[in-house]
SENUVEX-824065 format. One record per residue: residue number from 1; residue in one letter; z, x, y of N, C-alpha, C in turn. Coordinates in nm, 3 decimals. Example, Ala and Ser with C-alpha at 12.3 -4.5 7.8 and 13.67 -1.06 7.14 Angstrom:
SENUVEX-824065
{pt 1, 'A', {0.780, 1.319, -0.569}, {0.780, 1.230, -0.450}, {0.780, 1.320, -0.330}}
{pt 2, 'S', {0.708, 1.285, -0.225}, {0.714, 1.367, -0.106}, {0.787, 1.290, 0.003}}
***
This chain:
SENUVEX-824065
{pt 1, 'M', {-2.815, 0.007, 2.660}, {-2.774, 0.056, 2.529}, {-2.627, 0.020, 2.506}}
{pt 2, 'P', {-2.595, -0.049, 2.397}, {-2.455, -0.081, 2.368}, {-2.374, 0.048, 2.352}}
{pt 3, 'V', {-2.255, 0.047, 2.406}, {-2.170, 0.166, 2.403}, {-2.039, 0.133, 2.332}}
{pt 4, 'S', {-1.996, 0.227, 2.247}, {-1.864, 0.217, 2.185}, {-1.809, 0.358, 2.174}}
{pt 5, 'L', {-1.685, 0.375, 2.216}, {-1.622, 0.507, 2.216}, {-1.513, 0.513, 2.110}}
{pt 6, 'P', {-1.480, 0.633, 2.062}, {-1.385, 0.647, 1.952}, {-1.253, 0.573, 1.976}}
{pt 7, 'N', {-1.214, 0.492, 1.877}, {-1.082, 0.428, 1.872}, {-1.053, 0.332, 1.987}}
{pt 8, 'E', {-1.154, 0.288, 2.058}, {-1.127, 0.192, 2.165}, {-1.097, 0.054, 2.105}}
{pt 9, 'T', {-1.022, -0.026, 2.178}, {-0.990, -0.161, 2.133}, {-1.092, -0.260, 2.188}}
{pt 10, 'S', {-1.092, -0.379, 2.130}, {-1.182, -0.483, 2.180}, {-1.143, -0.523, 2.322}}
{pt 11, 'Q', {-1.012, -0.519, 2.351}, {-0.967, -0.552, 2.486}, {-1.022, -0.452, 2.588}}
{pt 12, 'Y', {-1.018, -0.323, 2.548}, {-1.074, -0.221, 2.637}, {-1.222, -0.246, 2.661}}
{pt 13, 'R', {-1.299, -0.271, 2.551}, {-1.443, -0.286, 2.565}, {-1.478, -0.407, 2.651}}
{pt 14, 'T', {-1.404, -0.515, 2.635}, {-1.431, -0.635, 2.716}, {-1.408, -0.606, 2.864}}
{pt 15, 'A', {-1.295, -0.540, 2.894}, {-1.265, -0.507, 3.033}, {-1.365, -0.406, 3.088}}
{pt 16, 'R', {-1.404, -0.310, 3.004}, {-1.499, -0.208, 3.051}, {-1.635, -0.270, 3.078}}
{pt 17, 'N', {-1.678, -0.364, 2.998}, {-1.807, -0.429, 3.020}, {-1.806, -0.513, 3.148}}
{pt 18, 'T', {-1.692, -0.575, 3.176}, {-1.679, -0.648, 3.302}, {-1.692, -0.552, 3.420}}
{pt 19, 'L', {-1.624, -0.438, 3.408}, {-1.634, -0.335, 3.512}, {-1.777, -0.283, 3.523}}
{pt 20, 'L', {-1.843, -0.265, 3.409}, {-1.980, -0.213, 3.409}, {-2.073, -0.306, 3.486}}
{pt 21, 'S', {-2.057, -0.435, 3.468}, {-2.139, -0.531, 3.542}, {-2.115, -0.517, 3.693}}
{pt 22, 'A', {-1.988, -0.499, 3.730}, {-1.955, -0.481, 3.872}, {-2.014, -0.351, 3.925}}
{pt 23, 'E', {-2.012, -0.245, 3.842}, {-2.070, -0.117, 3.883}, {-2.221, -0.129, 3.903}}
{pt 24, 'A', {-2.287, -0.204, 3.816}, {-2.432, -0.223, 3.829}, {-2.464, -0.302, 3.957}}
{pt 25, 'E', {-2.382, -0.402, 3.987}, {-2.401, -0.479, 4.110}, {-2.380, -0.391, 4.233}}
{pt 26, 'L', {-2.278, -0.305, 4.226}, {-2.252, -0.214, 4.337}, {-2.367, -0.117, 4.356}}
{pt 27, 'R', {-2.422, -0.065, 4.246}, {-2.537, 0.026, 4.255}, {-2.653, -0.041, 4.327}}
{pt 28, 'A', {-2.680, -0.166, 4.291}, {-2.789, -0.239, 4.356}, {-2.758, -0.263, 4.504}}
{pt 29, 'Q', {-2.632, -0.294, 4.534}, {-2.595, -0.318, 4.673}, {-2.604, -0.190, 4.756}}
{pt 30, 'I', {-2.565, -0.078, 4.697}, {-2.578, 0.050, 4.768}, {-2.723, 0.077, 4.805}}
{pt 31, 'E', {-2.814, 0.050, 4.712}, {-2.956, 0.071, 4.741}, {-3.006, -0.029, 4.845}}
{pt 32, 'N', {-2.956, -0.152, 4.839}, {-2.996, -0.250, 4.940}, {-2.953, -0.206, 5.080}}
{pt 33, 'V', {-2.831, -0.153, 5.090}, {-2.782, -0.103, 5.219}, {-2.866, 0.017, 5.264}}
{pt 34, 'A', {-2.898, 0.107, 5.171}, {-2.981, 0.223, 5.205}, {-3.119, 0.179, 5.253}}
{pt 35, 'K', {-3.172, 0.074, 5.192}, {-3.303, 0.023, 5.233}, {-3.297, -0.033, 5.375}}
{pt 36, 'L', {-3.190, -0.106, 5.405}, {-3.172, -0.156, 5.542}, {-3.161, -0.041, 5.641}}
{pt 37, 'R', {-3.090, 0.062, 5.601}, {-3.074, 0.180, 5.688}, {-3.209, 0.247, 5.711}}
{pt 38, 'R', {-3.284, 0.267, 5.604}, {-3.415, 0.332, 5.619}, {-3.509, 0.250, 5.705}}
{pt 39, 'G', {-3.488, 0.118, 5.708}, {-3.575, 0.030, 5.784}, {-3.536, 0.011, 5.929}}
{pt 40, 'L', {-3.433, 0.081, 5.975}, {-3.394, 0.068, 6.115}, {-3.509, 0.107, 6.207}}
{pt 41, 'P', {-3.529, 0.032, 6.316}, {-3.628, 0.077, 6.415}, {-3.579, 0.204, 6.484}}
{pt 42, 'K', {-3.667, 0.268, 6.555}, {-3.629, 0.392, 6.623}, {-3.516, 0.365, 6.721}}
{pt 43, 'G', {-3.417, 0.452, 6.718}, {-3.304, 0.439, 6.811}, {-3.339, 0.495, 6.948}}
{pt 44, 'G', {-3.239, 0.506, 7.032}, {-3.261, 0.553, 7.168}, {-3.299, 0.699, 7.174}}
{pt 45, 'A', {-3.381, 0.732, 7.274}, {-3.419, 0.871, 7.295}, {-3.296, 0.953, 7.332}}
{pt 46, 'V', {-3.288, 1.073, 7.281}, {-3.177, 1.162, 7.316}, {-3.188, 1.194, 7.466}}
{pt 47, 'P', {-3.082, 1.169, 7.544}, {-3.093, 1.179, 7.689}, {-3.115, 1.320, 7.743}}
{pt 48, 'R', {-3.074, 1.420, 7.666}, {-3.092, 1.559, 7.712}, {-3.089, 1.651, 7.591}}
{pt 49, 'D', {-3.139, 1.770, 7.608}, {-3.139, 1.868, 7.500}, {-3.008, 1.946, 7.507}}
{pt 50, 'Y', {-2.906, 1.891, 7.444}, {-2.770, 1.945, 7.455}, {-2.767, 2.095, 7.426}}
{pt 51, 'A', {-2.702, 2.168, 7.516}, {-2.701, 2.314, 7.507}, {-2.578, 2.361, 7.428}}
{pt 52, 'F', {-2.590, 2.358, 7.296}, {-2.483, 2.409, 7.210}, {-2.485, 2.562, 7.212}}
{pt 53, 'R', {-2.381, 2.618, 7.152}, {-2.378, 2.763, 7.128}, {-2.340, 2.786, 6.984}}
{pt 54, 'S', {-2.404, 2.883, 6.922}, {-2.374, 2.913, 6.782}, {-2.238, 2.980, 6.772}}
{pt 55, 'D', {-2.190, 2.997, 6.650}, {-2.061, 3.064, 6.631}, {-2.067, 3.209, 6.675}}
{pt 56, 'K', {-2.187, 3.260, 6.697}, {-2.203, 3.397, 6.748}, {-2.224, 3.398, 6.899}}
{pt 57, 'G', {-2.222, 3.280, 6.961}, {-2.233, 3.271, 7.106}, {-2.374, 3.252, 7.158}}
{pt 58, 'A', {-2.472, 3.244, 7.070}, {-2.611, 3.232, 7.113}, {-2.640, 3.090, 7.162}}
{pt 59, 'P', {-2.706, 3.077, 7.279}, {-2.746, 2.944, 7.326}, {-2.837, 2.877, 7.223}}
{pt 60, 'T', {-2.805, 2.754, 7.188}, {-2.878, 2.685, 7.082}, {-2.896, 2.538, 7.119}}
{pt 61, 'P', {-3.009, 2.502, 7.180}, {-3.030, 2.362, 7.215}, {-3.042, 2.275, 7.091}}
{pt 62, 'L', {-3.005, 2.149, 7.105}, {-3.012, 2.056, 6.992}, {-3.150, 2.056, 6.928}}
{pt 63, 'S', {-3.253, 2.062, 7.010}, {-3.390, 2.056, 6.956}, {-3.419, 2.168, 6.858}}
{pt 64, 'S', {-3.353, 2.283, 6.875}, {-3.379, 2.397, 6.786}, {-3.314, 2.380, 6.650}}
{pt 65, 'L', {-3.218, 2.288, 6.639}, {-3.146, 2.270, 6.513}, {-3.233, 2.207, 6.405}}
{pt 66, 'F', {-3.341, 2.142, 6.445}, {-3.430, 2.080, 6.347}, {-3.499, 2.183, 6.259}}
{pt 67, 'G', {-3.525, 2.302, 6.312}, {-3.601, 2.400, 6.236}, {-3.737, 2.345, 6.201}}
{pt 68, 'S', {-3.772, 2.348, 6.074}, {-3.903, 2.298, 6.030}, {-3.898, 2.151, 5.990}}
{pt 69, 'H', {-3.781, 2.088, 6.005}, {-3.764, 1.950, 5.961}, {-3.781, 1.851, 6.077}}
{pt 70, 'D', {-3.799, 1.725, 6.042}, {-3.807, 1.619, 6.141}, {-3.682, 1.531, 6.142}}
{pt 71, 'T', {-3.588, 1.561, 6.055}, {-3.461, 1.488, 6.048}, {-3.346, 1.587, 6.058}}
{pt 72, 'L', {-3.247, 1.552, 6.139}, {-3.131, 1.638, 6.162}, {-3.003, 1.557, 6.149}}
{pt 73, 'A', {-2.911, 1.604, 6.067}, {-2.778, 1.543, 6.056}, {-2.678, 1.634, 6.127}}
{pt 74, 'I', {-2.595, 1.574, 6.213}, {-2.491, 1.650, 6.283}, {-2.356, 1.584, 6.255}}
{pt 75, 'Y', {-2.265, 1.662, 6.200}, {-2.129, 1.613, 6.177}, {-2.037, 1.671, 6.283}}
{pt 76, 'S', {-1.958, 1.584, 6.345}, {-1.864, 1.628, 6.448}, {-1.728, 1.657, 6.385}}
{pt 77, 'L', {-1.692, 1.782, 6.384}, {-1.564, 1.829, 6.329}, {-1.454, 1.805, 6.432}}
{pt 78, 'M', {-1.345, 1.744, 6.388}, {-1.231, 1.721, 6.477}, {-1.153, 1.852, 6.495}}
{pt 79, 'Y', {-1.191, 1.924, 6.599}, {-1.127, 2.052, 6.629}, {-1.144, 2.076, 6.778}}
{pt 80, 'G', {-1.062, 2.004, 6.856}, {-1.072, 2.010, 7.000}, {-1.017, 2.138, 7.058}}
{pt 81, 'P', {-1.040, 2.160, 7.187}, {-1.000, 2.287, 7.249}, {-0.850, 2.313, 7.248}}
{pt 82, 'D', {-0.770, 2.207, 7.238}, {-0.625, 2.224, 7.239}, {-0.564, 2.218, 7.099}}
{pt 83, 'A', {-0.648, 2.200, 6.998}, {-0.598, 2.188, 6.861}, {-0.561, 2.325, 6.805}}
{pt 84, 'E', {-0.448, 2.331, 6.735}, {-0.407, 2.457, 6.672}, {-0.489, 2.484, 6.546}}
{pt 85, 'A', {-0.537, 2.378, 6.482}, {-0.614, 2.391, 6.359}, {-0.709, 2.273, 6.349}}
{pt 86, 'P', {-0.814, 2.285, 6.269}, {-0.906, 2.173, 6.253}, {-0.842, 2.061, 6.170}}
{pt 87, 'C', {-0.899, 1.945, 6.177}, {-0.854, 1.832, 6.097}, {-0.866, 1.865, 5.948}}
{pt 88, 'P', {-0.759, 1.851, 5.870}, {-0.766, 1.881, 5.726}, {-0.866, 1.793, 5.652}}
{pt 89, 'M', {-0.877, 1.666, 5.691}, {-0.971, 1.576, 5.625}, {-1.115, 1.620, 5.652}}
{pt 90, 'C', {-1.145, 1.651, 5.778}, {-1.279, 1.701, 5.812}, {-1.309, 1.828, 5.733}}
{pt 91, 'S', {-1.210, 1.915, 5.723}, {-1.229, 2.042, 5.654}, {-1.257, 2.022, 5.506}}
{pt 92, 'A', {-1.186, 1.926, 5.444}, {-1.210, 1.896, 5.303}, {-1.351, 1.840, 5.284}}
{pt 93, 'F', {-1.393, 1.755, 5.376}, {-1.529, 1.700, 5.371}, {-1.632, 1.812, 5.379}}
{pt 94, 'L', {-1.612, 1.904, 5.472}, {-1.708, 2.013, 5.491}, {-1.702, 2.114, 5.377}}
{pt 95, 'D', {-1.586, 2.130, 5.313}, {-1.580, 2.214, 5.193}, {-1.681, 2.166, 5.090}}
{pt 96, 'G', {-1.687, 2.033, 5.072}, {-1.781, 1.977, 4.975}, {-1.925, 1.998, 5.015}}
{pt 97, 'L', {-1.954, 1.983, 5.144}, {-2.092, 1.998, 5.190}, {-2.138, 2.143, 5.191}}
{pt 98, 'N', {-2.045, 2.236, 5.211}, {-2.083, 2.377, 5.216}, {-2.158, 2.420, 5.090}}
{pt 99, 'G', {-2.115, 2.369, 4.976}, {-2.182, 2.404, 4.851}, {-2.313, 2.333, 4.829}}
{pt 100, 'Q', {-2.344, 2.235, 4.914}, {-2.467, 2.158, 4.898}, {-2.574, 2.190, 5.002}}
{pt 101, 'I', {-2.538, 2.272, 5.101}, {-2.630, 2.298, 5.211}, {-2.763, 2.356, 5.163}}
{pt 102, 'A', {-2.759, 2.443, 5.064}, {-2.883, 2.502, 5.013}, {-2.978, 2.394, 4.962}}
{pt 103, 'H', {-2.922, 2.285, 4.910}, {-3.004, 2.176, 4.860}, {-3.040, 2.078, 4.972}}
{pt 104, 'I', {-2.941, 2.044, 5.055}, {-2.966, 1.952, 5.166}, {-3.075, 2.005, 5.257}}
{pt 105, 'S', {-3.069, 2.136, 5.285}, {-3.163, 2.195, 5.381}, {-3.306, 2.204, 5.330}}
{pt 106, 'Q', {-3.327, 2.173, 5.203}, {-3.464, 2.163, 5.153}, {-3.530, 2.034, 5.202}}
{pt 107, 'K', {-3.448, 1.936, 5.240}, {-3.498, 1.805, 5.279}, {-3.480, 1.775, 5.428}}
{pt 108, 'I', {-3.363, 1.810, 5.482}, {-3.334, 1.784, 5.623}, {-3.257, 1.903, 5.681}}
{pt 109, 'A', {-3.242, 1.903, 5.813}, {-3.157, 2.002, 5.880}, {-3.016, 1.945, 5.893}}
{pt 110, 'F', {-2.917, 2.033, 5.887}, {-2.778, 1.991, 5.896}, {-2.701, 2.088, 5.984}}
{pt 111, 'A', {-2.612, 2.033, 6.067}, {-2.530, 2.118, 6.155}, {-2.394, 2.053, 6.175}}
{pt 112, 'V', {-2.297, 2.136, 6.209}, {-2.162, 2.091, 6.242}, {-2.135, 2.133, 6.386}}
{pt 113, 'V', {-2.084, 2.040, 6.467}, {-2.048, 2.074, 6.604}, {-1.900, 2.043, 6.626}}
{pt 114, 'A', {-1.839, 2.115, 6.717}, {-1.699, 2.092, 6.751}, {-1.677, 2.126, 6.897}}
{pt 115, 'Q', {-1.580, 2.059, 6.956}, {-1.548, 2.081, 7.097}, {-1.449, 2.196, 7.107}}
{pt 116, 'N', {-1.497, 2.314, 7.068}, {-1.412, 2.432, 7.069}, {-1.498, 2.554, 7.098}}
{pt 117, 'T', {-1.434, 2.668, 7.115}, {-1.507, 2.788, 7.154}, {-1.584, 2.849, 7.037}}
{pt 118, 'C', {-1.686, 2.924, 7.069}, {-1.764, 2.995, 6.967}, {-1.675, 3.088, 6.886}}
{pt 119, 'E', {-1.583, 3.154, 6.955}, {-1.496, 3.251, 6.889}, {-1.407, 3.185, 6.784}}
{pt 120, 'R', {-1.350, 3.071, 6.820}, {-1.262, 3.002, 6.725}, {-1.341, 2.943, 6.609}}
{pt 121, 'L', {-1.463, 2.900, 6.636}, {-1.546, 2.848, 6.528}, {-1.588, 2.960, 6.434}}
{pt 122, 'A', {-1.618, 3.076, 6.489}, {-1.653, 3.191, 6.404}, {-1.535, 3.229, 6.315}}
{pt 123, 'A', {-1.415, 3.229, 6.372}, {-1.295, 3.262, 6.294}, {-1.271, 3.158, 6.186}}
{pt 124, 'L', {-1.291, 3.031, 6.220}, {-1.273, 2.924, 6.123}, {-1.373, 2.935, 6.009}}
{pt 125, 'K', {-1.498, 2.963, 6.044}, {-1.603, 2.976, 5.942}, {-1.568, 3.086, 5.843}}
{pt 126, 'A', {-1.520, 3.198, 5.893}, {-1.482, 3.310, 5.805}, {-1.360, 3.274, 5.721}}
{pt 127, 'E', {-1.261, 3.211, 5.784}, {-1.138, 3.177, 5.713}, {-1.163, 3.077, 5.601}}
{pt 128, 'M', {-1.254, 2.981, 5.625}, {-1.281, 2.876, 5.527}, {-1.392, 2.914, 5.429}}
{pt 129, 'S', {-1.453, 3.030, 5.449}, {-1.565, 3.075, 5.365}, {-1.680, 2.975, 5.367}}
{pt 130, 'W', {-1.705, 2.920, 5.485}, {-1.818, 2.829, 5.502}, {-1.944, 2.910, 5.531}}
{pt 131, 'D', {-1.983, 2.989, 5.436}, {-2.092, 3.083, 5.457}, {-2.224, 3.013, 5.488}}
{pt 132, 'D', {-2.244, 2.893, 5.435}, {-2.372, 2.825, 5.451}, {-2.371, 2.716, 5.558}}
{pt 133, 'L', {-2.254, 2.685, 5.612}, {-2.246, 2.578, 5.712}, {-2.276, 2.632, 5.851}}
{pt 134, 'P', {-2.375, 2.579, 5.920}, {-2.401, 2.621, 6.057}, {-2.309, 2.548, 6.154}}
{pt 135, 'L', {-2.224, 2.624, 6.225}, {-2.128, 2.568, 6.320}, {-2.170, 2.598, 6.463}}
{pt 136, 'Y', {-2.155, 2.497, 6.550}, {-2.195, 2.512, 6.689}, {-2.088, 2.455, 6.781}}
{pt 137, 'S', {-2.072, 2.521, 6.894}, {-1.979, 2.474, 6.996}, {-2.050, 2.373, 7.087}}
{pt 138, 'A', {-1.983, 2.259, 7.109}, {-2.037, 2.158, 7.200}, {-1.967, 2.163, 7.336}}
{pt 139, 'L', {-1.882, 2.264, 7.357}, {-1.813, 2.276, 7.485}, {-1.913, 2.282, 7.599}}
{pt 140, 'G', {-1.882, 2.211, 7.707}, {-1.971, 2.212, 7.823}, {-2.084, 2.113, 7.813}}
{pt 141, 'T', {-2.090, 2.036, 7.705}, {-2.193, 1.933, 7.689}, {-2.127, 1.795, 7.678}}
{pt 142, 'D', {-2.207, 1.692, 7.692}, {-2.159, 1.555, 7.676}, {-2.191, 1.500, 7.538}}
{pt 143, 'Y', {-2.231, 1.587, 7.446}, {-2.276, 1.538, 7.316}, {-2.168, 1.455, 7.247}}
{pt 144, 'Q', {-2.048, 1.509, 7.236}, {-1.942, 1.438, 7.163}, {-1.915, 1.301, 7.224}}
{pt 145, 'R', {-1.907, 1.295, 7.356}, {-1.881, 1.168, 7.423}, {-1.999, 1.073, 7.407}}
{pt 146, 'D', {-2.120, 1.124, 7.420}, {-2.239, 1.038, 7.411}, {-2.257, 0.979, 7.272}}
{pt 147, 'Y', {-2.221, 1.056, 7.169}, {-2.250, 1.013, 7.032}, {-2.123, 0.983, 6.952}}
{pt 148, 'L', {-2.028, 0.916, 7.020}, {-1.914, 0.849, 6.956}, {-1.809, 0.942, 6.898}}
{pt 149, 'A', {-1.819, 1.072, 6.922}, {-1.728, 1.167, 6.859}, {-1.615, 1.212, 6.951}}
{pt 150, 'E', {-1.603, 1.150, 7.066}, {-1.491, 1.180, 7.156}, {-1.449, 1.053, 7.226}}
{pt 151, 'A', {-1.319, 1.018, 7.216}, {-1.266, 0.900, 7.281}, {-1.245, 0.927, 7.430}}
{pt 152, 'E', {-1.216, 0.821, 7.504}, {-1.198, 0.835, 7.648}, {-1.084, 0.928, 7.684}}
{pt 153, 'D', {-0.983, 0.936, 7.597}, {-0.869, 1.024, 7.624}, {-0.892, 1.168, 7.578}}
{pt 154, 'G', {-1.014, 1.196, 7.530}, {-1.047, 1.331, 7.484}, {-1.023, 1.354, 7.337}}
{pt 155, 'S', {-0.967, 1.256, 7.267}, {-0.945, 1.270, 7.123}, {-1.079, 1.288, 7.052}}
{pt 156, 'Q', {-1.080, 1.374, 6.952}, {-1.201, 1.401, 6.876}, {-1.211, 1.307, 6.756}}
{pt 157, 'L', {-1.332, 1.265, 6.723}, {-1.355, 1.169, 6.615}, {-1.457, 1.225, 6.517}}
{pt 158, 'P', {-1.440, 1.196, 6.387}, {-1.524, 1.257, 6.283}, {-1.650, 1.176, 6.254}}
{pt 159, 'I', {-1.747, 1.184, 6.342}, {-1.866, 1.100, 6.331}, {-1.986, 1.181, 6.282}}
{pt 160, 'L', {-2.061, 1.119, 6.192}, {-2.188, 1.176, 6.145}, {-2.302, 1.105, 6.216}}
{pt 161, 'N', {-2.393, 1.182, 6.274}, {-2.510, 1.127, 6.342}, {-2.637, 1.182, 6.281}}
{pt 162, 'I', {-2.738, 1.097, 6.276}, {-2.870, 1.137, 6.226}, {-2.971, 1.122, 6.338}}
{pt 163, 'F', {-3.054, 1.223, 6.355}, {-3.158, 1.223, 6.458}, {-3.295, 1.243, 6.395}}
{pt 164, 'Q', {-3.397, 1.192, 6.462}, {-3.536, 1.207, 6.418}, {-3.617, 1.274, 6.528}}
{pt 165, 'R', {-3.718, 1.349, 6.484}, {-3.810, 1.411, 6.579}, {-3.952, 1.370, 6.544}}
{pt 166, 'D', {-4.028, 1.326, 6.643}, {-4.169, 1.293, 6.622}, {-4.248, 1.333, 6.745}}
{pt 167, 'A', {-4.372, 1.287, 6.754}, {-4.459, 1.327, 6.865}, {-4.404, 1.281, 7.000}}
{pt 168, 'D', {-4.320, 1.178, 6.999}, {-4.265, 1.125, 7.124}, {-4.138, 1.196, 7.167}}
{pt 169, 'G', {-4.085, 1.283, 7.082}, {-3.962, 1.354, 7.115}, {-3.852, 1.330, 7.012}}
{pt 170, 'I', {-3.728, 1.343, 7.054}, {-3.613, 1.330, 6.964}, {-3.541, 1.199, 6.994}}
{pt 171, 'S', {-3.512, 1.125, 6.889}, {-3.441, 0.998, 6.904}, {-3.327, 0.990, 6.804}}
{pt 172, 'H', {-3.232, 0.905, 6.837}, {-3.120, 0.880, 6.747}, {-3.165, 0.784, 6.638}}
{pt 173, 'F', {-3.111, 0.801, 6.516}, {-3.146, 0.712, 6.405}, {-3.026, 0.631, 6.356}}
{pt 174, 'W', {-2.914, 0.699, 6.333}, {-2.798, 0.631, 6.271}, {-2.671, 0.708, 6.302}}
{pt 175, 'S', {-2.561, 0.634, 6.316}, {-2.427, 0.692, 6.328}, {-2.335, 0.627, 6.227}}
{pt 176, 'S', {-2.230, 0.696, 6.189}, {-2.134, 0.640, 6.094}, {-2.038, 0.546, 6.168}}
{pt 177, 'E', {-2.095, 0.439, 6.224}, {-2.020, 0.344, 6.305}, {-1.919, 0.263, 6.223}}
{pt 178, 'L', {-1.930, 0.270, 6.091}, {-1.832, 0.204, 6.006}, {-1.690, 0.252, 6.037}}
{pt 179, 'F', {-1.681, 0.371, 6.095}, {-1.551, 0.426, 6.135}, {-1.475, 0.330, 6.226}}
{pt 180, 'F', {-1.548, 0.255, 6.307}, {-1.486, 0.168, 6.407}, {-1.465, 0.024, 6.359}}
{pt 181, 'E', {-1.513, -0.006, 6.239}, {-1.498, -0.141, 6.185}, {-1.359, -0.158, 6.123}}
{pt 182, 'P', {-1.294, -0.273, 6.146}, {-1.162, -0.297, 6.086}, {-1.168, -0.286, 5.934}}
{pt 183, 'S', {-1.061, -0.232, 5.877}, {-1.057, -0.212, 5.732}, {-0.913, -0.221, 5.683}}
{pt 184, 'D', {-0.897, -0.266, 5.559}, {-0.765, -0.265, 5.497}, {-0.727, -0.126, 5.448}}
{pt 185, 'W', {-0.825, -0.034, 5.450}, {-0.802, 0.103, 5.404}, {-0.834, 0.197, 5.519}}
{pt 186, 'H', {-0.857, 0.321, 5.486}, {-0.907, 0.415, 5.585}, {-1.055, 0.385, 5.608}}
{pt 187, 'P', {-1.113, 0.437, 5.715}, {-1.250, 0.396, 5.752}, {-1.355, 0.414, 5.643}}
{pt 188, 'R', {-1.345, 0.522, 5.564}, {-1.439, 0.548, 5.455}, {-1.585, 0.548, 5.502}}
{pt 189, 'H', {-1.606, 0.593, 5.625}, {-1.738, 0.584, 5.685}, {-1.836, 0.689, 5.634}}
{pt 190, 'V', {-1.785, 0.797, 5.575}, {-1.874, 0.898, 5.518}, {-1.840, 0.926, 5.371}}
{pt 191, 'D', {-1.770, 0.834, 5.308}, {-1.726, 0.856, 5.169}, {-1.842, 0.875, 5.073}}
{pt 192, 'A', {-1.957, 0.816, 5.104}, {-2.073, 0.831, 5.015}, {-2.115, 0.977, 5.001}}
{pt 193, 'A', {-2.078, 1.060, 5.099}, {-2.113, 1.202, 5.096}, {-1.993, 1.291, 5.066}}
{pt 194, 'W', {-1.884, 1.232, 5.015}, {-1.758, 1.306, 5.000}, {-1.719, 1.314, 4.853}}
{pt 195, 'P', {-1.742, 1.427, 4.787}, {-1.713, 1.440, 4.644}, {-1.567, 1.413, 4.608}}
{pt 196, 'L', {-1.474, 1.455, 4.693}, {-1.332, 1.440, 4.663}, {-1.296, 1.296, 4.628}}
{pt 197, 'W', {-1.329, 1.204, 4.717}, {-1.289, 1.064, 4.695}, {-1.369, 1.001, 4.582}}
{pt 198, 'N', {-1.493, 1.038, 4.569}, {-1.575, 0.981, 4.462}, {-1.522, 1.019, 4.324}}
{pt 199, 'I', {-1.477, 1.143, 4.309}, {-1.418, 1.184, 4.181}, {-1.287, 1.111, 4.157}}
{pt 200, 'L', {-1.200, 1.105, 4.258}, {-1.071, 1.039, 4.240}, {-1.086, 0.891, 4.208}}
{pt 201, 'D', {-1.191, 0.828, 4.261}, {-1.212, 0.686, 4.233}, {-1.243, 0.660, 4.086}}
{pt 202, 'F', {-1.283, 0.761, 4.012}, {-1.310, 0.745, 3.868}, {-1.182, 0.749, 3.785}}
{pt 203, 'T', {-1.071, 0.791, 3.844}, {-0.951, 0.820, 3.766}, {-0.854, 0.702, 3.762}}
{pt 204, 'P', {-0.761, 0.700, 3.664}, {-0.663, 0.590, 3.656}, {-0.575, 0.580, 3.780}}
{pt 205, 'Q', {-0.542, 0.694, 3.839}, {-0.453, 0.694, 3.955}, {-0.525, 0.659, 4.084}}
{pt 206, 'G', {-0.658, 0.677, 4.085}, {-0.733, 0.654, 4.208}, {-0.693, 0.751, 4.318}}
{pt 207, 'R', {-0.712, 0.710, 4.441}, {-0.679, 0.795, 4.556}, {-0.529, 0.796, 4.584}}
{pt 208, 'G', {-0.465, 0.682, 4.560}, {-0.323, 0.671, 4.591}, {-0.297, 0.704, 4.736}}
{pt 209, 'D', {-0.189, 0.776, 4.762}, {-0.156, 0.816, 4.899}, {-0.188, 0.964, 4.922}}
{pt 210, 'F', {-0.276, 1.019, 4.839}, {-0.311, 1.161, 4.849}, {-0.398, 1.187, 4.971}}
{pt 211, 'F', {-0.367, 1.296, 5.040}, {-0.452, 1.346, 5.147}, {-0.462, 1.498, 5.130}}
{pt 212, 'P', {-0.582, 1.554, 5.143}, {-0.595, 1.699, 5.128}, {-0.528, 1.772, 5.243}}
{pt 213, 'S', {-0.468, 1.886, 5.212}, {-0.412, 1.970, 5.317}, {-0.510, 2.081, 5.350}}
{pt 214, 'L', {-0.493, 2.137, 5.469}, {-0.580, 2.246, 5.512}, {-0.551, 2.367, 5.426}}
{pt 215, 'R', {-0.651, 2.418, 5.359}, {-0.629, 2.531, 5.269}, {-0.633, 2.664, 5.345}}
***
């Protein structure tokens, strides 16, 4: 449908139509990438049923996080045992997801894990009003190291992992490995799920040098 907005110039419309063509190409490319992702063969079997603990201290094996679903997404929050506070960027990302969990959980299971104590995660959950986000402690497990969320020096990394469950057991499906690919910008490995950056990308100023602070 041809579009014209009040008082726009011909120069604006020409530039906007050029952008529109690029946006349509990007939309198609995003779907092509999603199709490639959906077509991945089964990944490696999960080596063990990692013994997480809930923010209330209850033993919670990874297998139980699926609930009634066959797909589980786990985001690793950068909040190591020696950290005074969680990563502000991770926290901003999770702020956005907290409001979507009621919808996400209709389709898949979702959980957040961190290499910190149950007590500190419970305090963080209350402080951030993450009422709908399920937080689990990965302390005492190799989950973070096994699934790319902990470097050799113990540094925590913000990786999203997807797991599948079928008759053969639990297997890995996908990780946000784009985090490790060279880039002229920040990794942008989970930006597709991050409302903050997507909104700013629509604006004249763009992202600029803005970074969210811990609220």
